N, C-alpha and C positions, 0 to 999 in steps of 0.2 A: 471579491470572490480569491479565496486559497488556492483556486485549483490553476490558476495561471502561476504561481509560483511555484508548486508542487509538482507543474509540467516542467519548467525550468528546470529542477531539482533532478530531475527523473533524466533528459537529455544531457545535462552535464555530466552526472553520473556513467546513463552508458556509453557518452561520446570516450571518456575515462576509463573505462572495460574496454572498450572494441579498441583504442588505439595499446592499451596495456596487452592485450592480446593477439595485437595484428589483425583485427578485421576489418574487411575495408567494407563494407556497406550491411547495416543492422537490419532485420527484414521482421523480427517482431522484438518486440518488450514485454515481458513479462511480469507484472506488479499486484503484490496484495495488499488490497487497503480495509484497513479495519473500521470497523463500523462505528465507533467513536471519535472516528476525523471525520464526519460527514462528510466525507469525498462525492461529489456527485460525478456520476463518470462520463457521461455525455459530456459534462462542462470538463473536464478532465481533458477526454479525447479531443475537444473539443480545440484547446488550448494546446495540447500535446502536437494537433494538424498544424497548425500556425507555424509554431515556432520551430518545428522539425525543418520548416523549408529551408529554414536559415542555415542550416549544419548539412553538409556533403552527405556524412558518414551517418546520420538517421535518416534523409529526406525520405526514402521510402518504407521505413518502419512502422507498422501497426501495433499500437499497443493495447494490449488485452490487459483485462483488470478484473482481479480476484477480488469477491467479499470475503473479510473475516469476520466470523462471529466473534462474539465478547466470553470472554470465558475467565474465572474470577476463582480466587482462594481463599477460603474465610483463614483469616488470622486465628482464629479461638479455636475452632475444631479440625481445621486442617484441610477440609474438603473442597473439592475443585465443582464446579458447576456453572450453568450459562443461566445468566438471570431473565428475567423476563421481563421484555423493556428495559430503564433504565434504574430500573428498583434493585440495588445491589446488595440484597436481604439473603445472607445464607440458607437453604429450606431447608436444614438439619439442626441449624441450632437457632436461627433467627437473628445471629448479629451481623453488624452492620462495616465490622472494621474486617474488609476485604481488601486484597491484592488483584490488579491487573495484570492477568498474563497473557488474554490473546486479546484482540481488536482495537487497541490503539498505536496503532505505527503504519505507517506506510512503507513497504516493504520492495526493492527492486530483488525477485527473485531468480530472473535469468534471462539471456539476451540470443536469439536466436539469428544468423550473419554467413556469411561468408566474407 
């Protein structure tokens, strides 16, 4: 399960940000996870909750995950679209030569703490 390594990275980045900004205790961590990353929210929260106990700064933190849908841009006609399923076919011109703009990343969006 890749959720364990993702949770570890989230905790590392959260600790780094908290220390740089003199946050003594993190209460909430907001993450945006792209659909293409195939992250199982419950598994990510499970690993986060286990790993956070080892770190004083994040031990009381709650992980909140927002799902990011896929957004593509056709390289042929330059139109943007949300694909149906995982078929990346431009609905305007039928091209499969597309660029993924959203939905393929995991982003640490914000942190709340005191």
